[in-house]
N, C-alpha and C positions, 0 to 999 in steps of 0.2 A: 368346860366339861358337861354342861348342864345340857348341852344338846343331843349327847350321845346316851342312847339307851342305856340300862343296866345292865352289867355283866349277868352273864348267867348263874345259878348255882353249880355246885357238881352234879346234884341230881340231874338238873334241865340237861348239863352239856351232855351227859351219857345219852337222855333221852334222845335229843336231835342228833348225835354223834350216832347213834343207832339207826335212827330213820334214814338220814342221809346213804348210811352204809346201804341200806336197804335201796336206793334210789331217788330218796324224797330230793328233789332240788330247793324245796321250799325251807326242807331242814337247813340244808348249804347257807341260803341267805340268812338264815337267824341266825347262824353259827358264824357269820362273818360280821352281820350286823351290832349284834351284842359284844363283838370284840373291838369294835371301834373306838373305843373308850381308851383300850389298849393300846391301839395306834397312835391317839393324841397323846397319850402320857409319853410315849417312847417320843415320838416327835420333838417335844419340850426339849429333851434331852441334847438335840443336835441342832434346832432352828438356831443361828446365828442371827435372824432379822425376822423382823412379823413378814416380810415378803414371801421368804421360804416356805412360811408354814402349809400353803395348799401344793405346792410342789413335794415336798416330805409326806403330806398326806394321803397324797396319791401315790407315792412310790412305797408306802409305808402299806397301802391297803392292799399293794399287787403281792408284798409278803406276807401278809393276811391269808388272802386267797389262797395263796400257796401253801400256806401250813395246814388252814383246813383240807385242802386235797389231798395234800399227803400224810396227813398225821394217822398215827396207828395206834388206836382205843387203847390194841392190847398191853400197851407199855404202861409201866406205873407211872404215868407222868400228867399233870393236867393240860389241856390244849394251849391254855393262857401261857403256860412256861413254854412250851414249845414255838407257840406263834410267837413270843417275844424276840427267839432269839432268830426266826424267819424275816422277822420285820426288822429286827437291829442290822441284819446281814443285808438285806435289800438295801437300807439306808444308806449303811457305808458304802456298798458298790456304788452305789448313785452317786455318793458324794465323790469318791474315788475318779469315779469316771467324769465327773464335772469338772474337775481341778484339770483332769489332762486334759478336757476338749476346750477349758479357756485359753490352751494355748492355739498356736497357728494351727488352723483346719482346712483341708484342702476338700474343694466340691467333688472331688474323685476320692475322696478318703471311702473305704469298702465299709458297709456299715450291716453286711451281713448277703444273704443268697436266697434267691426265692424257689419257689417249689422244684422248677428242673435243676437247679443247682447254680442258674447264672449268680455272679456277682451282682450286688446293686447297689451303688455309691450312691450319694445325698445329690449329686447333680440330675439322677434318675425321679426324685420328687420334685424339683424344680424345673419343672420343664419349660423353654422358653421357645418359642416362635423368630426370634432374632436371627440373624446371619452371624453376626458376629458373636457366637456365645462364649468363644473362650477369652474374651477381653471380661467378661462378667465371671470366668471362673477365677481369675485372678486376682478379685476383688473378696478379700477375707470379711469386708463389712455386711456382703450378702449373707457368708453364711453365719454370721452374728445375727443377721435379721431373722434370719431363717429360725434359729433354735430360740432367739425372743418371741416369735411368733407361736411358736407350736406351746411355749409356758404362757403366753399372755391371750392367744385367740381362741385356742381350742378348748372345749369343753373338759373336765378331767374325764369322763370317758372317752373323747375321742384322743386326747393325749394318751390315758393308759393303752388304747388299741393299737395306736402307730408307734409307739415306743416298743411293745411286745411285737409287733407284726414286724418292726424295720431293724429290732435290736438296737434303737438307738442308745446314745451314751452307755454302748458298749454293754448292754443287756443282752441276756438270752433272748435271741427270737423265734418265735412262734407259727406254726401257721392259722390260717383263720379256724381252723376246725377246732384245734388245740386253744385258742382264744375262747372260741365260744365254749366249751366244756369247763374251763377254769371260772369264765363269768357267768355261766348259766344261762347263756344264751342263744340264739339260734347263730348257725355258722352265716344264713343270709343278712341277719340284724348286724354283725361283724363286720361284713362287706362293706352294708350302708355306712357306718359308721365311717370306716378307713377311707372311704369314697368322699364321704362329706369333709371330711378332716385334711387331705389332700388338696380338694377344692378350695378349701378356704386358704390352703398357704400357697398355691398356684396366684391366689388373687394379688399377694404380693408381692411377685415376681413376672 
């Protein structure tokens, strides 16, 4: 816990929330960073092994970002109270999806739609130049490798962008513009992160 910044006081929270509602993105980052301790506290309730911690922190942080973005300061509730519910909901959704995905998975399993409304499948991410691609599709081991590499080889930010962009683990999917707004970065930066993550995954297939 010592590595996380101290939480905001009530007065500081009101100040930075007001600044954020006025369009100050730096205030948004402060609201997120100063509530990371809350994410870590909630993660401790759900982790079943030390290996789970990093994944759950990433998922919990997504919940925290959503909380900051959707929080209504007019309601008589602290941001931390509202964020705790959002963080827990995000973690629970992830754990349910992970349990479901641990069963047999097909490379042709739909994971979302692109901007034109076309269905995206896992196979779209694992592009291959081999002629006999169907043999690969039949090997569930490749799917396990994909999910393992998403969790083990990508940076936390790459994992977050890829999961949000393609709705992996049955999570909600977002456009690059929506992700950029939620993370407080440019759309072109989101595009670079997404491209980098996919190139890393292609290297294993």
